[in-house]
C-alpha positions in Angstrom: 125.5 30.3 106.2 126.7 31.1 109.3 129.8 32.7 108.9 132.9 33.5 111.5 133.6 31.0 114.9 133.4 33.7 117.2 134.1 33.0 121.3 133.3 35.7 123.8 135.8 36.0 126.7 135.6 38.6 129.3 131.7 38.3 131.1 129.9 36.2 133.9 128.2 34.8 131.1 124.3 34.2 130.2 122.0 34.7 130.8 122.9 38.5 131.7 122.7 38.9 135.4 125.9 41.6 136.5 126.7 44.5 134.2 127.5 46.1 131.1 129.4 43.9 129.3 126.2 40.7 130.4 124.1 42.8 128.9 126.1 43.5 125.7 126.9 40.2 125.5 123.1 39.3 125.3 122.8 42.3 122.7 125.2 40.9 120.3 123.6 36.9 121.1 120.5 38.0 119.8 121.3 40.1 116.9 124.6 38.3 115.8 123.9 34.7 116.2 121.8 33.8 113.0 125.5 35.3 111.0 128.2 34.3 113.4 128.5 30.6 115.5 128.8 32.5 119.0 130.7 30.7 121.7 130.2 32.3 125.3 132.6 32.4 128.4 130.3 31.6 131.6 131.4 31.8 134.8 130.6 28.9 137.2 131.0 30.4 140.3 127.7 32.3 140.0 125.6 29.6 137.7 125.1 26.9 139.8 125.3 23.8 137.8 121.1 22.5 138.4 120.6 26.3 136.3 123.4 26.1 133.9 122.3 25.8 129.7 124.3 24.5 126.9 122.5 27.1 124.1 121.5 30.4 125.0 119.6 31.7 121.9 121.6 29.9 119.4 125.2 30.5 121.2 127.2 28.3 122.8 127.8 27.7 126.4 130.9 26.4 128.0 131.8 27.2 131.6 134.7 27.4 133.7 135.4 26.6 137.5 136.0 30.5 138.3 134.8 34.2 139.5 135.0 36.7 135.7 135.9 39.7 137.8 138.5 40.4 140.6 141.8 38.4 141.0 140.7 35.4 139.3 139.7 37.1 136.1 143.1 37.0 135.0 143.0 33.4 134.9 139.7 33.0 134.1 139.9 35.5 130.9 143.4 33.5 130.2 141.5 29.7 130.0 139.2 30.8 127.9 141.3 32.1 125.6 144.1 29.4 125.4 140.9 26.6 124.9 139.3 29.1 122.5 142.5 28.9 120.3 140.8 24.9 119.6 138.3 26.1 117.3 137.2 30.0 117.5 138.0 32.4 114.3 137.6 35.6 116.2 138.3 36.1 120.1 136.2 39.6 121.0 137.8 40.1 124.2 136.0 42.4 127.0 138.6 43.5 129.4 142.1 43.3 129.8 142.7 41.2 132.0 144.0 38.2 129.7 146.1 41.0 127.9 149.5 39.1 128.4 148.3 35.6 126.7 147.9 38.0 123.7 151.4 38.2 122.4 151.8 34.8 122.0 148.3 34.8 120.1 148.9 36.8 117.6 152.1 35.8 117.3 151.8 32.0 116.6 148.4 31.2 116.1 146.1 32.5 113.0 143.3 33.9 115.1 142.3 37.2 115.3 142.1 39.5 118.0 139.3 42.0 119.0 139.1 43.2 122.8 137.4 46.3 124.6 139.5 47.9 126.6 136.6 48.2 129.4 137.4 51.9 130.5 140.5 52.4 131.9 140.0 50.5 134.8 143.2 50.9 135.8 142.5 54.1 137.1 139.4 52.5 139.9 140.4 53.8 143.8 139.0 50.0 144.2 142.4 48.0 142.9 145.7 47.8 145.2 148.7 49.1 143.9 149.8 46.2 141.9 147.0 45.0 140.6 147.0 48.5 139.3 150.5 47.9 137.3 149.7 44.9 136.1 145.9 46.2 134.7 147.5 48.4 133.1 150.7 46.6 131.4 147.5 44.3 130.5 146.1 47.5 129.4 149.1 48.0 126.7 149.6 45.1 125.5 145.9 44.4 124.7 145.6 47.9 122.5 149.4 46.7 121.1 148.2 43.4 119.9 144.8 42.8 118.9 143.8 43.6 115.2 141.5 46.3 116.8 140.6 47.2 119.8 136.7 49.1 120.4 136.8 52.3 123.3 132.7 52.6 124.0 133.3 56.1 124.2 135.1 59.3 122.5 137.1 60.3 125.6 138.4 56.8 126.5 139.4 57.0 122.4 140.8 59.8 122.9 142.8 58.2 125.9 144.1 55.3 123.9 144.8 58.1 120.8 147.4 59.7 123.5 149.3 56.7 125.9 149.4 54.3 123.0 149.4 56.5 119.6 146.8 54.3 118.1 143.5 54.8 117.0 140.7 52.3 118.4 136.9 52.1 117.3 134.2 54.0 118.8 131.1 51.2 119.5 128.6 52.5 122.7 126.4 50.2 124.5 122.9 50.6 124.4 119.8 51.0 126.3 116.6 50.8 124.8 116.0 47.3 126.9 115.5 50.1 129.1 111.5 51.2 128.8 109.3 54.3 130.7 107.2 52.6 132.9 104.1 54.2 135.0 103.5 53.3 138.7 101.0 51.8 139.8 99.0 51.5 143.1 101.0 48.2 143.9 104.4 49.7 142.9 103.1 53.2 145.3 102.3 51.0 148.4 105.8 49.0 147.9 107.8 52.2 147.3 106.0 54.8 149.2 108.2 57.5 147.8 107.2 57.2 144.2 103.9 59.4 145.1 106.3 62.6 145.8 109.2 64.4 144.1 112.4 62.5 144.3 116.4 62.4 142.5 117.7 58.8 141.9 120.2 56.7 140.9 121.5 52.8 140.9 125.1 52.3 140.8 127.7 49.4 142.5 128.3 51.3 145.7 132.1 51.8 145.5 134.0 55.1 145.6 135.0 56.0 142.2 130.6 56.3 141.9 130.9 59.5 144.4 128.4 58.0 146.3 130.1 59.3 149.2 130.0 62.7 148.4 125.9 62.4 146.7 124.5 61.0 149.9 126.5 63.8 152.1 124.9 66.7 150.0 121.4 64.7 150.1 121.3 64.1 154.2 121.2 67.9 154.1 118.8 69.1 152.1 115.2 67.4 153.7 113.2 68.9 151.4 114.9 66.5 148.4 114.1 63.1 148.2 116.7 61.3 147.1 116.4 56.8 146.3 119.9 54.7 145.9 120.1 51.3 144.8 123.4 49.7 144.9 125.5 46.7 146.4 125.8 48.2 150.4 126.1 44.3 152.2 129.5 43.5 148.9 131.7 45.6 150.7 132.7 47.7 154.0 132.5 50.1 152.3 128.8 49.9 151.6 128.0 49.0 154.8 129.8 51.8 157.1 127.2 54.1 154.0 124.1 52.6 154.6 124.7 52.4 158.4 125.8 56.5 158.4 122.2 57.7 156.2 119.6 54.8 156.9 118.3 56.8 159.0 117.4 59.8 157.2 113.4 59.5 156.1 113.8 61.2 153.8 116.8 58.7 152.1 116.1 55.9 150.8 118.7 52.9 150.9 117.5 50.4 148.7 119.3 46.5 147.5 119.7 45.5 144.2 116.8 45.2 141.9 117.1 43.0 139.0 113.6 42.7 137.6 114.1 45.3 134.7 110.4 46.7 135.2 110.7 47.4 138.9 113.9 49.2 138.4 112.5 51.2 135.1 109.7 51.8 137.5 111.5 53.9 139.9 113.7 55.7 137.9 110.5 56.7 135.1 109.4 58.7 138.0 112.3 60.3 139.2 112.5 64.9 138.4 116.3 64.2 138.0 118.8 60.9 137.6 122.2 61.7 138.9 125.0 60.3 137.9 128.1 59.8 139.8 130.2 57.4 138.1 134.3 58.8 137.3 135.7 56.4 135.8 134.7 53.9 133.3 133.6 55.2 129.4 129.5 54.4 128.2 128.1 53.9 131.7 125.1 51.2 131.3 122.6 53.1 133.9 123.7 56.4 131.8 122.9 55.1 128.8 119.7 53.4 130.0 118.7 56.2 131.9 119.4 59.4 129.1 116.8 56.1 126.8 114.5 56.3 129.4 113.7 60.4 129.4 115.9 61.3 132.3 117.3 64.7 132.8 121.1 63.6 134.0 122.7 65.1 136.9 126.5 63.9 135.6 130.0 64.2 137.6 132.3 66.2 135.8 134.9 64.1 134.2 135.3 63.3 130.1 133.7 60.1 129.9 130.3 61.2 130.7 130.5 64.8 129.0 130.9 62.7 125.8 128.2 60.2 126.5 125.7 63.2 126.5 127.2 65.3 124.3 128.0 68.3 127.0 124.1 68.8 127.6 123.5 67.6 130.7 124.1 69.3 133.8 127.1 68.4 135.9 128.5 68.8 139.0 131.9 67.9 140.2 131.7 68.9 144.4 129.6 68.9 146.8 128.9 72.4 146.5 127.9 72.7 142.5 125.7 69.3 143.2 124.0 71.4 146.1 124.1 74.4 143.6 121.9 72.5 140.9 120.0 70.7 143.2 118.1 73.5 145.0 118.7 75.9 141.9 117.1 74.6 139.5 113.8 75.6 137.9 111.5 72.5 136.9 111.1 73.9 133.2 115.1 73.6 132.4 114.8 69.6 134.5 112.3 69.4 131.5 113.8 70.9 128.4 117.4 68.6 129.1 115.0 65.0 129.7 114.5 66.0 126.2 117.8 66.3 125.0 118.4 63.0 126.3 116.3 60.5 124.8 117.4 62.1 121.6 120.6 61.2 122.0 119.5 58.3 123.3 117.7 56.8 120.4 120.1 58.7 118.2 123.7 56.1 119.5 122.4 54.2 122.0 120.2 51.0 120.5 121.6 47.6 121.0 120.5 46.7 117.6 123.0 50.0 115.8 125.6 48.4 118.6 125.3 44.7 117.3 125.9 46.0 113.8 129.1 47.5 114.7 130.5 44.7 115.6 129.5 42.6 113.5 130.8 44.9 110.5 133.8 45.2 112.4 134.1 40.9 112.9 134.2 40.9 109.2 136.8 43.2 108.7 139.2 42.0 111.1 139.2 38.5 109.2 139.8 40.1 105.5 142.4 41.5 106.9 145.6 39.4 106.6 146.1 37.7 109.9 149.8 39.9 111.3 147.6 43.5 110.4 146.3 45.5 112.4 143.1 47.7 112.0 144.2 51.0 114.4 146.7 53.0 112.2 149.7 54.3 114.6 149.4 57.7 115.0 152.9 58.0 114.5 152.4 57.5 110.3 149.4 60.0 109.9 150.4 63.4 109.1 150.6 66.5 111.5 146.9 67.7 110.3 145.6 64.4 110.7 147.3 63.6 114.0 146.3 67.0 114.8 143.2 66.0 114.4 142.6 62.7 116.3 144.6 63.4 119.4 140.9 66.1 119.3 138.7 63.2 118.6 136.3 63.5 120.7 136.0 67.1 119.5 135.9 66.8 116.2 135.8 63.7 115.4 137.4 61.5 112.0 134.5 59.5 110.6 133.9 56.0 112.2 134.7 53.3 111.0 131.4 51.9 110.2 130.6 54.4 108.2 133.5 54.6 106.0 131.9 51.4 103.4 128.6 50.5 106.1 126.9 53.8 105.6 123.2 52.2 106.2 124.1 51.1 109.9 121.9 53.5 111.7 
């Protein structure tokens, strides 16, 4: 018998064809549809009418005629929240765009609210100052008026502890849908660079992913081929970068690849994965690379260090990136790859992630409607407060292990 009715709000939709939240939603549906009655809100702008499904793997799909990203995401999330109030027991909200409605939902209804704040969205360079102000205010409301908030990374939990004096729940992303793939003669014919050592990166072409810095370094190293897959044509920034660097024979700037097997072939056969993201939390492309057993050379920020348990190689400048690329022997990359695979198998599996979400849903539904499962740090003693402020170095017992130790 299914228990709670759960509305999943804030994604582009299913089937997943966009990013991290969509992949997360797909796996929540896969593992939880038998025990929860799930409804997923989808962007009608991304799914033409002739392609829309009413159900996906047991979950009900509902479409709204708005974009799920950018400015329209505010209306998209708010309308999804209002619609879900008519039937759902739990609102699982991915992202903070609709945070402005949450005080009213919590104060005037008995609905339970779980929110994942999706990294520190307001810090992203792509947003204007008014957008950053709104996103920071929405983030505050989301944490303050949810029954439980989720951080996807220990460093994000540490941030919310300092910013809002609460303890969020850490639930990472999975990456085990990425599987190592050998290169075939057909792949080598289509992508000739597979026949020689190369570095690899896949990302959205945005300033915060340090694409320009990384390309500038590789452009000066013709003996080090580099493959970058991204959405170059989605912005003027991307188009200008591609025009500047596409003339280098050892730089392979590819359009987005949506076929999972092809993408895994290109990733699996590189000698190092370069991860330039400087914002966000547990980034999906990073944990996928770790599951593929790739050595990781990541940008030096707390989110990436927490995800890789401080065991990857890190760069914070062009000089540091160049030194790692030219000065790291093959044996060191291979040892690093083994560490990344071990961490990924232990922490970033979708079945484990889904079990954590299910457990949190049960917890919020068993609590009083007005309660908040995130304890206020002002209620803790000095030693506990110290421990929590240093949470991503000296972590408290995870919430899902307190009463549910078999989750792993």
